[in-house]
MIDOSE-1310 file (N, C-alpha, C; in nm, 2 decimals, decimal comma, always signed):
residues 249
xxxx	-2,81/+1,28/-0,70/-2,73/+1,40/-0,67/-2,59/+1,36/-0,62; -2,49/+1,43/-0,66/-2,35/+1,40/-0,62/-2,33/+1,44/-0,48; -2,27/+1,35/-0,40/-2,24/+1,38/-0,26/-2,13/+1,50/-0,25; -2,14/+1,57/-0,14/-2,05/+1,68/-0,12/-1,94/+1,64/-0,03
xxxx	-1,82/+1,69/-0,07/-1,70/+1,67/+0,02/-1,67/+1,80/+0,09; -1,66/+1,79/+0,22/-1,63/+1,91/+0,30/-1,49/+1,90/+0,36; -1,41/+2,01/+0,34/-1,28/+2,02/+0,40/-1,30/+2,13/+0,51; -1,31/+2,08/+0,64/-1,35/+2,17/+0,75/-1,24/+2,25/+0,81
xxxx	-1,12/+2,25/+0,75/-1,01/+2,33/+0,80/-0,90/+2,34/+0,70; -0,89/+2,45/+0,63/-0,80/+2,47/+0,52/-0,75/+2,61/+0,52; -0,62/+2,63/+0,51/-0,56/+2,77/+0,50/-0,57/+2,81/+0,35; -0,69/+2,83/+0,30/-0,71/+2,86/+0,16/-0,64/+2,99/+0,12
xxxx	-0,63/+3,08/+0,21/-0,56/+3,21/+0,18/-0,42/+3,19/+0,14; -0,35/+3,08/+0,18/-0,21/+3,06/+0,15/-0,19/+2,99/+0,01; -0,30/+2,95/-0,06/-0,29/+2,90/-0,19/-0,29/+3,02/-0,29; -0,22/+3,00/-0,40/-0,23/+3,10/-0,51/-0,37/+3,10/-0,58
xxxx	-0,42/+3,21/-0,63/-0,55/+3,21/-0,69/-0,57/+3,11/-0,80; -0,46/+3,09/-0,88/-0,48/+2,99/-0,99/-0,49/+2,85/-0,94; -0,43/+2,82/-0,83/-0,44/+2,68/-0,77/-0,58/+2,66/-0,71; -0,63/+2,77/-0,65/-0,76/+2,76/-0,59/-0,86/+2,73/-0,70
xxxx	-0,85/+2,81/-0,81/-0,94/+2,79/-0,92/-0,93/+2,65/-0,98; -0,81/+2,60/-0,99/-0,79/+2,46/-1,04/-0,86/+2,36/-0,95; -0,84/+2,37/-0,82/-0,90/+2,28/-0,72/-1,05/+2,28/-0,73; -1,11/+2,40/-0,74/-1,25/+2,42/-0,74/-1,31/+2,36/-0,87
xxxx	-1,24/+2,37/-0,98/-1,28/+2,32/-1,11/-1,27/+2,17/-1,11; -1,16/+2,12/-1,05/-1,13/+1,97/-1,05/-1,23/+1,90/-0,96; -1,29/+1,97/-0,86/-1,38/+1,90/-0,77/-1,50/+2,00/-0,75; -1,60/+1,99/-0,84/-1,72/+2,08/-0,83/-1,80/+2,05/-0,70
xxxx	-1,78/+1,93/-0,64/-1,86/+1,90/-0,52/-1,78/+1,92/-0,40; -1,68/+2,00/-0,40/-1,59/+2,04/-0,29/-1,64/+2,17/-0,22; -1,65/+2,17/-0,09/-1,68/+2,29/-0,01/-1,57/+2,30/+0,10; -1,52/+2,42/+0,12/-1,40/+2,44/+0,20/-1,43/+2,55/+0,31
xxxx	-1,40/+2,51/+0,44/-1,39/+2,61/+0,55/-1,25/+2,67/+0,55; -1,25/+2,80/+0,52/-1,12/+2,87/+0,50/-1,09/+2,94/+0,63; -0,99/+2,89/+0,71/-0,95/+2,95/+0,84/-0,86/+3,06/+0,81; -0,84/+3,15/+0,91/-0,75/+3,26/+0,90/-0,67/+3,27/+1,03
xxxx	-0,55/+3,33/+1,02/-0,46/+3,34/+1,13/-0,44/+3,48/+1,19; -0,48/+3,58/+1,11/-0,46/+3,72/+1,14/-0,55/+3,81/+1,05; -0,54/+3,94/+1,06/-0,63/+4,03/+0,99/-0,61/+4,02/+0,84; -0,49/+4,00/+0,79/-0,46/+3,99/+0,65/-0,52/+3,87/+0,59
xxxx	-0,50/+3,75/+0,65/-0,56/+3,63/+0,60/-0,71/+3,63/+0,61; -0,77/+3,70/+0,71/-0,91/+3,71/+0,72/-0,97/+3,78/+0,61; -0,91/+3,90/+0,57/-0,96/+3,97/+0,46/-0,95/+3,89/+0,33; -0,85/+3,81/+0,32/-0,84/+3,73/+0,20/-0,94/+3,62/+0,19
xxxx	-0,97/+3,55/+0,30/-1,07/+3,45/+0,30/-1,21/+3,51/+0,28; -1,23/+3,63/+0,33/-1,36/+3,70/+0,31/-1,38/+3,72/+0,16; -1,27/+3,76/+0,09/-1,27/+3,79/-0,05/-1,30/+3,65/-0,13; -1,23/+3,55/-0,09/-1,25/+3,42/-0,15/-1,39/+3,37/-0,13
xxxx	-1,45/+3,39/-0,02/-1,58/+3,35/+0,01/-1,68/+3,42/-0,08; -1,65/+3,55/-0,11/-1,74/+3,62/-0,20/-1,73/+3,58/-0,34; -1,61/+3,53/-0,38/-1,58/+3,48/-0,52/-1,64/+3,34/-0,54; -1,64/+3,26/-0,43/-1,68/+3,12/-0,44/-1,80/+3,11/-0,34
xxxx	-1,91/+3,18/-0,37/-2,02/+3,18/-0,27/-2,08/+3,04/-0,27; -2,11/+3,00/-0,14/-2,16/+2,87/-0,12/-2,07/+2,75/-0,12; -1,94/+2,78/-0,16/-1,84/+2,68/-0,16/-1,72/+2,71/-0,07; -1,70/+2,83/-0,04/-1,59/+2,87/+0,06/-1,66/+2,94/+0,17
xxxx	-1,63/+2,89/+0,29/-1,69/+2,95/+0,41/-1,58/+3,02/+0,50; -1,58/+3,15/+0,52/-1,48/+3,22/+0,59/-1,48/+3,19/+0,74; -1,36/+3,18/+0,79/-1,35/+3,15/+0,94/-1,25/+3,26/+0,99; -1,29/+3,33/+1,10/-1,21/+3,44/+1,15/-1,13/+3,40/+1,27
xxxx	-1,00/+3,41/+1,26/-0,92/+3,37/+1,38/-0,79/+3,44/+1,39; -0,73/+3,42/+1,51/-0,60/+3,47/+1,54/-0,52/+3,35/+1,60; -0,44/+3,29/+1,52/-0,36/+3,17/+1,55/-0,27/+3,20/+1,67; -0,26/+3,10/+1,76/-0,16/+3,12/+1,88/-0,02/+3,16/+1,83
xxxx	+0,02/+3,10/+1,72/+0,16/+3,14/+1,67/+0,17/+3,28/+1,62; +0,05/+3,35/+1,59/+0,06/+3,49/+1,55/+0,10/+3,58/+1,66; +0,10/+3,53/+1,79/+0,15/+3,61/+1,90/+0,30/+3,64/+1,89; +0,37/+3,56/+1,81/+0,51/+3,57/+1,79/+0,55/+3,70/+1,71
xxxx	+0,47/+3,73/+1,62/+0,51/+3,84/+1,53/+0,39/+3,94/+1,49; +0,29/+3,94/+1,58/+0,18/+4,04/+1,56/+0,15/+4,10/+1,70; +0,10/+4,22/+1,69/+0,05/+4,29/+1,81/-0,08/+4,23/+1,86; -0,10/+4,23/+1,99/-0,22/+4,17/+2,05/-0,34/+4,24/+2,00
xxxx	-0,33/+4,37/+1,98/-0,44/+4,45/+1,93/-0,50/+4,39/+1,80; -0,42/+4,33/+1,72/-0,47/+4,27/+1,60/-0,58/+4,16/+1,62; -0,56/+4,09/+1,74/-0,66/+3,99/+1,77/-0,80/+4,05/+1,79; -0,80/+4,16/+1,86/-0,93/+4,23/+1,88/-0,99/+4,29/+1,75
xxxx	-0,90/+4,33/+1,66/-0,94/+4,37/+1,53/-1,01/+4,26/+1,45; -0,95/+4,14/+1,46/-1,01/+4,02/+1,40/-1,15/+4,00/+1,45; -1,17/+4,00/+1,58/-1,30/+3,98/+1,64/-1,40/+4,08/+1,59; -1,36/+4,21/+1,59/-1,45/+4,32/+1,54/-1,49/+4,29/+1,39
xxxx	-1,40/+4,25/+1,31/-1,43/+4,23/+1,17/-1,52/+4,10/+1,16; -1,49/+4,00/+1,24/-1,57/+3,88/+1,23/-1,72/+3,91/+1,27; -1,74/+4,00/+1,37/-1,87/+4,04/+1,40/-1,94/+4,12/+1,29; -1,87/+4,21/+1,23/-1,93/+4,29/+1,12/-1,96/+4,20/+1,00
xxxx	-1,87/+4,10/+0,97/-1,89/+4,01/+0,86/-2,00/+3,90/+0,88; -2,02/+3,88/+1,01/-2,12/+3,78/+1,04/-2,08/+3,63/+1,01; -1,95/+3,60/+1,03/-1,90/+3,47/+0,99/-1,96/+3,36/+1,07; -1,97/+3,24/+1,02/-2,03/+3,13/+1,08/-1,92/+3,04/+1,15
xxxx	-1,80/+3,08/+1,14/-1,69/+3,00/+1,20/-1,58/+3,09/+1,26; -1,53/+3,06/+1,38/-1,43/+3,13/+1,44/-1,30/+3,04/+1,45; -1,19/+3,08/+1,38/-1,07/+3,00/+1,39/-0,98/+3,03/+1,27; -0,86/+3,01/+1,28/-0,80/+2,91/+1,37/-0,76/+2,98/+1,50
xxxx	-0,81/+2,93/+1,61/-0,78/+2,99/+1,74/-0,75/+2,87/+1,84; -0,69/+2,90/+1,95/-0,67/+2,80/+2,05/-0,55/+2,82/+2,14; -0,50/+2,71/+2,19/-0,39/+2,70/+2,29/-0,29/+2,61/+2,24; -0,16/+2,64/+2,27/-0,05/+2,56/+2,22/+0,06/+2,55/+2,32
xxxx	+0,07/+2,43/+2,38/+0,18/+2,40/+2,48/+0,30/+2,33/+2,41; +0,28/+2,28/+2,29/+0,38/+2,20/+2,22/+0,48/+2,29/+2,14; +0,43/+2,39/+2,07/+0,52/+2,47/+1,98/+0,54/+2,61/+2,03; +0,47/+2,65/+2,14/+0,48/+2,79/+2,19/+0,54/+2,79/+2,33
xxxx	+0,62/+2,89/+2,36/+0,68/+2,90/+2,49/+0,58/+2,90/+2,60; +0,61/+2,84/+2,71/+0,51/+2,83/+2,82/+0,48/+2,97/+2,88; +0,57/+3,06/+2,87/+0,55/+3,19/+2,93/+0,44/+3,27/+2,85; +0,41/+3,22/+2,73/+0,30/+3,29/+2,65/+0,16/+3,23/+2,68
xxxx	+0,16/+3,13/+2,77/+0,03/+3,06/+2,78/-0,08/+3,15/+2,83; -0,06/+3,23/+2,93/-0,17/+3,31/+2,98/-0,22/+3,41/+2,88; -0,13/+3,47/+2,80/-0,18/+3,55/+2,69/-0,26/+3,47/+2,59; -0,21/+3,35/+2,55/-0,28/+3,27/+2,46/-0,42/+3,24/+2,52
xxxx	-0,43/+3,21/+2,64/-0,56/+3,18/+2,70/-0,65/+3,31/+2,70; -0,60/+3,42/+2,73/-0,68/+3,55/+2,72/-0,74/+3,56/+2,58; -0,66/+3,54/+2,48/-0,71/+3,56/+2,34/-0,81/+3,45/+2,31; -0,78/+3,33/+2,35/-0,87/+3,22/+2,31/-1,00/+3,23/+2,38
xxxx	-1,00/+3,28/+2,51/-1,13/+3,30/+2,58/-1,21/+3,41/+2,51; -1,15/+3,51/+2,46/-1,22/+3,62/+2,39/-1,28/+3,57/+2,26; -1,21/+3,48/+2,19/-1,27/+3,43/+2,06/-1,37/+3,32/+2,09; -1,36/+3,25/+2,20/-1,46/+3,15/+2,24/-1,59/+3,22/+2,27
xxxx	-1,58/+3,34/+2,34/-1,70/+3,41/+2,38/-1,76/+3,47/+2,25; -1,68/+3,52/+2,16/-1,73/+3,57/+2,03/-1,81/+3,46/+1,96; -1,75/+3,34/+1,95/-1,82/+3,23/+1,88/-1,95/+3,20/+1,95; -1,95/+3,19/+2,08/-2,08/+3,17/+2,16/-2,18/+3,27/+2,12
xxxx	-2,14/+3,40/+2,13/-2,24/+3,51/+2,11/-2,29/+3,52/+1,97; -2,20/+3,48/+1,87/-2,24/+3,49/+1,73/-2,30/+3,36/+1,68; -2,31/+3,26/+1,76/-2,37/+3,13/+1,72/-2,28/+3,07/+1,61; -2,15/+3,09/+1,62/-2,06/+3,03/+1,52/-1,98/+2,92/+1,59
xxxx	-1,93/+2,83/+1,50/-1,86/+2,72/+1,56/-1,71/+2,75/+1,57; -1,64/+2,70/+1,67/-1,50/+2,72/+1,69/-1,41/+2,62/+1,62; -1,31/+2,66/+1,55/-1,22/+2,57/+1,49/-1,09/+2,58/+1,57; -1,06/+2,48/+1,65/-0,96/+2,49/+1,76/-0,83/+2,42/+1,72
xxxx	-0,72/+2,50/+1,75/-0,58/+2,45/+1,74/-0,54/+2,42/+1,89; -0,50/+2,30/+1,92/-0,46/+2,28/+2,07/-0,35/+2,17/+2,09; -0,24/+2,17/+2,01/-0,14/+2,08/+2,03/-0,08/+2,09/+2,18; -0,08/+1,97/+2,25/-0,03/+1,97/+2,38/-0,12/+2,04/+2,48
xxxx	-0,23/+2,09/+2,44/-0,32/+2,16/+2,53/-0,47/+2,13/+2,50; -0,49/+2,00/+2,47/-0,62/+1,96/+2,43/-0,72/+1,97/+2,54; -0,68/+1,93/+2,66/-0,78/+1,94/+2,78/-0,79/+2,08/+2,82; -0,68/+2,16/+2,81/-0,70/+2,30/+2,85/-0,80/+2,37/+2,76
xxxx	-0,79/+2,34/+2,63/-0,89/+2,40/+2,53/-1,03/+2,36/+2,56; -1,05/+2,23/+2,59/-1,18/+2,18/+2,62/-1,24/+2,25/+2,75; -1,15/+2,26/+2,85/-1,20/+2,33/+2,97/-1,24/+2,47/+2,95; -1,17/+2,54/+2,86/-1,21/+2,68/+2,83/-1,34/+2,69/+2,76
xxxx	-1,36/+2,61/+2,66/-1,49/+2,62/+2,59/-1,61/+2,57/+2,67; -1,59/+2,48/+2,76/-1,69/+2,44/+2,85/-1,73/+2,55/+2,95; -1,62/+2,61/+3,00/-1,65/+2,72/+3,09/-1,72/+2,84/+3,03; -1,68/+2,87/+2,90/-1,74/+2,98/+2,83/-1,88/+2,95/+2,79
xxxx	-1,91/+2,82/+2,76/-2,04/+2,78/+2,71/-2,05/+2,78/+2,56; -1,94/+2,74/+2,50/-1,95/+2,73/+2,35/-2,03/+2,61/+2,31; -2,12/+2,64/+2,21/-2,21/+2,53/+2,17/-2,15/+2,43/+2,07; -2,08/+2,49/+1,97/-2,03/+2,40/+1,86/-1,88/+2,43/+1,85
xxxx	-1,80/+2,32/+1,84/-1,66/+2,33/+1,83/-1,60/+2,21/+1,76; -1,49/+2,23/+1,69/-1,42/+2,12/+1,62/-1,27/+2,13/+1,67; -1,22/+2,02/+1,72/-1,08/+2,01/+1,76/-1,01/+1,96/+1,63; -0,94/+2,06/+1,57/-0,88/+2,05/+1,44/-0,75/+1,95/+1,45
xxxx	-0,74/+1,86/+1,35/-0,63/+1,77/+1,35/-0,61/+1,70/+1,48; -0,71/+1,64/+1,54/-0,70/+1,59/+1,67/-0,60/+1,48/+1,68; -0,50/+1,49/+1,76/-0,40/+1,38/+1,79/-0,38/+1,38/+1,94; -0,48/+1,42/+2,02/-0,46/+1,42/+2,16/-0,49/+1,28/+2,22
xxxx	-0,50/+1,27/+2,36/-0,53/+1,15/+2,42/-0,66/+1,08/+2,37; -0,66/+0,95/+2,35/-0,78/+0,89/+2,30/-0,89/+0,89/+2,41; -0,85/+0,89/+2,54/-0,96/+0,89/+2,64/-1,03/+1,02/+2,65; -0,97/+1,13/+2,60/-1,03/+1,26/+2,60/-1,14/+1,27/+2,49
xxxx	-1,12/+1,19/+2,38/-1,22/+1,19/+2,28/-1,36/+1,16/+2,33; -1,38/+1,07/+2,43/-1,51/+1,04/+2,49/-1,57/+1,17/+2,55; -1,48/+1,24/+2,62/-1,53/+1,36/+2,69/-1,57/+1,47/+2,59; -1,49/+1,49/+2,48/-1,52/+1,58/+2,38/-1,66/+1,55/+2,31
xxxx	-1,68/+1,42/+2,29/-1,80/+1,38/+2,22/-1,92/+1,39/+2,32; -1,90/+1,36/+2,45/-2,01/+1,38/+2,54/-2,06/+1,52/+2,55; -1,97/+1,61/+2,53/-2,00/+1,76/+2,53/-2,07/+1,80/+2,40; -2,07/+1,71/+2,30/-2,13/+1,74/+2,18/-2,04/+1,81/+2,08
xxxx	-1,91/+1,81/+2,10/-1,81/+1,87/+2,01/-1,76/+1,76/+1,92; -1,68/+1,81/+1,82/-1,63/+1,73/+1,71/-1,48/+1,71/+1,71; -1,43/+1,60/+1,66/-1,29/+1,59/+1,63/-1,27/+1,59/+1,48; -1,17/+1,65/+1,43/-1,14/+1,65/+1,28/-1,02/+1,56/+1,25
xxxx	-1,04/+1,48/+1,15/-0,94/+1,38/+1,11/-0,87/+1,45/+0,98; -0,74/+1,45/+0,99/-0,66/+1,52/+0,88/-0,62/+1,42/+0,77; -0,61/+1,47/+0,65/-0,57/+1,38/+0,54/-0,43/+1,32/+0,56; -0,35/+1,37/+0,65/-0,22/+1,31/+0,69/-0,24/+1,17/+0,75
xxxx	-0,36/+1,13/+0,78/-0,39/+0,99/+0,83/-0,33/+0,89/+0,73; -0,31/+0,93/+0,61/-0,25/+0,84/+0,51/-0,11/+0,79/+0,56; -0,04/+0,88/+0,64/+0,10/+0,84/+0,68/+0,12/+0,86/+0,83; +0,01/+0,91/+0,90/+0,02/+0,93/+1,05/-0,06/+0,83/+1,12
xxxx	+0,00/+0,75/+1,20/-0,07/+0,64/+1,27/-0,16/+0,69/+1,38; -0,12/+0,80/+1,44/-0,21/+0,86/+1,55/-0,34/+0,91/+1,49; -0,34/+0,96/+1,37/-0,47/+1,01/+1,31/-0,56/+0,89/+1,28; -0,49/+0,78/+1,24/-0,57/+0,65/+1,22/-0,63/+0,61/+1,35
xxxx	-0,56/+0,61/+1,46/-0,61/+0,57/+1,59/-0,73/+0,65/+1,63; -0,72/+0,78/+1,61/-0,83/+0,87/+1,64/-0,95/+0,84/+1,56; -0,93/+0,82/+1,43/-1,04/+0,79/+1,34/-1,11/+0,66/+1,39; -1,04/+0,56/+1,44/-1,10/+0,44/+1,48/-1,17/+0,46/+1,61
xxxx	-1,12/+0,55/+1,70/-1,18/+0,57/+1,83/-1,30/+0,66/+1,83; -1,30/+0,76/+1,74/-1,41/+0,86/+1,75/-1,53/+0,81/+1,67; -1,65/+0,84/+1,73/-1,77/+0,80/+1,66/-1,80/+0,88/+1,54; -1,86/+0,83/+1,44/-1,89/+0,90/+1,32/-1,98/+1,02/+1,34
xxxx	-2,06/+1,01/+1,44/-2,15/+1,12/+1,47/-2,08/+1,25/+1,51; -1,96/+1,24/+1,55/-1,88/+1,36/+1,60/-1,75/+1,37/+1,53; -1,75/+1,34/+1,40/-1,63/+1,35/+1,32/-1,65/+1,43/+1,20; -1,55/+1,51/+1,16/-1,54/+1,58/+1,03/-1,40/+1,56/+0,98
xxxx	-1,38/+1,60/+0,85/-1,25/+1,58/+0,78/-1,19/+1,71/+0,74; -1,06/+1,71/+0,72/-0,99/+1,84/+0,69/-0,86/+1,81/+0,62; -0,81/+1,91/+0,55/-0,67/+1,90/+0,49/-0,57/+1,98/+0,56; -0,60/+2,09/+0,63/-0,50/+2,19/+0,68/-0,41/+2,23/+0,57
xxxx	-0,45/+2,22/+0,45/-0,36/+2,26/+0,34/-0,33/+2,41/+0,35; -0,21/+2,45/+0,29/-0,12/+2,38/+0,21/+0,00/+2,33/+0,30; -0,03/+2,29/+0,42/+0,08/+2,24/+0,52/+0,15/+2,12/+0,45; +0,28/+2,12/+0,48/+0,36/+2,00/+0,43/+0,39/+1,91/+0,55
xxxx	+0,34/+1,79/+0,55/+0,36/+1,70/+0,66/+0,45/+1,58/+0,62; +0,57/+1,58/+0,66/+0,67/+1,48/+0,63/+0,68/+1,45/+0,48; +0,68/+1,56/+0,41/+0,70/+1,55/+0,26/+0,57/+1,54/+0,19; +0,46/+1,53/+0,26/+0,33/+1,52/+0,19/+0,26/+1,66/+0,20
xxxx	+0,24/+1,72/+0,08/+0,17/+1,85/+0,07/+0,02/+1,83/+0,08; -0,04/+1,88/+0,18/-0,18/+1,86/+0,21/-0,27/+1,96/+0,13; -0,37/+1,91/+0,06/-0,46/+1,99/-0,01/-0,60/+1,94/+0,00; -0,70/+2,02/-0,03/-0,84/+1,97/-0,02/-0,87/+1,86/-0,12
xxxx	-0,79/+1,85/-0,23/-0,81/+1,74/-0,32/-0,79/+1,60/-0,27; -0,73/+1,60/-0,15/-0,70/+1,47/-0,08/-0,82/+1,42/+0,00; -0,92/+1,50/+0,02/-1,04/+1,46/+0,10/-1,10/+1,33/+0,05; -1,13/+1,31/-0,08/-1,19/+1,18/-0,12/-1,11/+1,06/-0,08
xxxx	-0,98/+1,07/-0,08/-0,89/+0,96/-0,04/-0,91/+0,94/+0,11; -0,92/+1,04/+0,19/-0,94/+1,03/+0,33/-1,08/+0,96/+0,36; -1,18/+1,00/+0,29/-1,31/+0,93/+0,30/-1,30/+0,78/+0,28; -1,23/+0,74/+0,18/-1,20/+0,60/+0,15/-1,13/+0,53/+0,27
xxxx	-1,02/+0,60/+0,32/-0,94/+0,54/+0,43/-1,02/+0,53/+0,55; -1,10/+0,63/+0,59/-1,17/+0,63/+0,72/-1,28/+0,52/+0,71; -1,35/+0,51/+0,59/-1,45/+0,41/+0,57/-1,39/+0,27/+0,59; -1,27/+0,25/+0,54/-1,21/+0,12/+0,57/-1,18/+0,10/+0,71
xxxx	-1,13/+0,20/+0,78/-1,09/+0,19/+0,92/-1,22/+0,16/+1,01; -1,33/+0,22/+0,97/-1,45/+0,21/+1,05/-1,54/+0,09/+1,00; -1,50/+0,03/+0,89/-1,58/-0,09/+0,84/-1,71/-0,05/+0,79; -1,73/+0,06/+0,73/-1,86/+0,11/+0,67/-1,84/+0,14/+0,52
xxxx	-1,95/+0,14/+0,45/-1,94/+0,17/+0,31/-1,90/+0,32/+0,29; -1,82/+0,34/+0,19/-1,77/+0,48/+0,16/-1,88/+0,58/+0,14; -1,98/+0,54/+0,07/-2,10/+0,64/+0,05/-2,17/+0,67/+0,18; -2,18/+0,57/+0,27/-2,24/+0,59/+0,40/-2,16/+0,69/+0,48
xxxx	-2,03/+0,67/+0,49/-1,94/+0,75/+0,56/-1,95/+0,90/+0,51; -1,94/+0,91/+0,38/-1,94/+1,04/+0,32/-2,07/+1,12/+0,36; -2,18/+1,05/+0,36/-2,31/+1,11/+0,39/-2,31/+1,16/+0,53; -2,26/+1,08/+0,63/-2,26/+1,11/+0,77/-2,17/+1,23/+0,79
xxxx	-2,05/+1,23/+0,73/-1,96/+1,34/+0,74/-2,02/+1,47/+0,68; -2,09/+1,46/+0,57/-2,15/+1,58/+0,51/-2,26/+1,64/+0,60; -2,34/+1,55/+0,67/-2,44/+1,60/+0,76/-2,38/+1,67/+0,88; -2,27/+1,61/+0,94/-2,20/+1,67/+1,05/-2,15/+1,81/+1,01
xxxx	-2,09/+1,82/+0,89/-2,03/+1,94/+0,84/-2,14/+2,05/+0,82; -2,25/+2,01/+0,76/-2,36/+2,10/+0,74/-2,43/+2,15/+0,86; -2,43/+2,07/+0,96/-2,48/+2,11/+1,09/-2,40/+2,22/+1,16; -2,27/+2,20/+1,15/-2,17/+2,30/+1,20/-2,18/+2,43/+1,13
xxxx	-2,20/+2,42/+1,00/-2,21/+2,54/+0,91/-2,35/+2,60/+0,91; -2,44/+2,54/+0,99/-2,58/+2,59/+1,00/-2,65/+2,58/+0,86; -2,61/+2,48/+0,78/-2,68/+2,46/+0,66/-2,80/+2,36/+0,68; -2,80/+2,30/+0,79/-2,91/+2,21/+0,83/-2,93/+2,21/+0,98
x	-3,05/+2,18/+1,03/-3,07/+2,18/+1,17/-3,05/+2,04/+1,23
């Protein structure tokens, strides 16, 4: 049986329909967690999940950056729709001290706490954005009692990885590890038992357009960094991903 590749954080809603179809056809063993930023993107990922059943998993979120050009009420609408849809993933949500003004932080925290509580109550995993606020985000989810969480594109302090892992949470390594040394360092530091992989596509990182089709290359790179066989690494990552998606216990 062919091994499955999981992209645990992708903005699939931002890809055109024809490119999504091409990616899905090019990699029949690809499964994608499709995050959302607002109500519009949530509706689109719900539609994509119905079109690609079992291959696209919708994730309901209100991105911290959405506070710049959306009303706060929209965040609560996203939570209500997430509850009605019964999604297995909440995100992209979180805290941002790097790209957002500090005066927005308390509002960010209010929104993040609400989504963290929704994830806890729905038995869904949290897909967390936390540039410059990694420890803040960890503190919130511990306080709320979130069971499952992924720190998306983790590039925070390496000493915090141990604490994240001790709590049973996961760090996600981005395909940008091809050109980003910090992602390589995190991949070396994080145990395979608490690691998943992602593209964050279609983000453009230093001229590199990120897509789910890059996941196999990332598997190869991380296997080399960890000194394990590629097949072994892919199997461990698949098991981790399936546990978060409640596809296995």
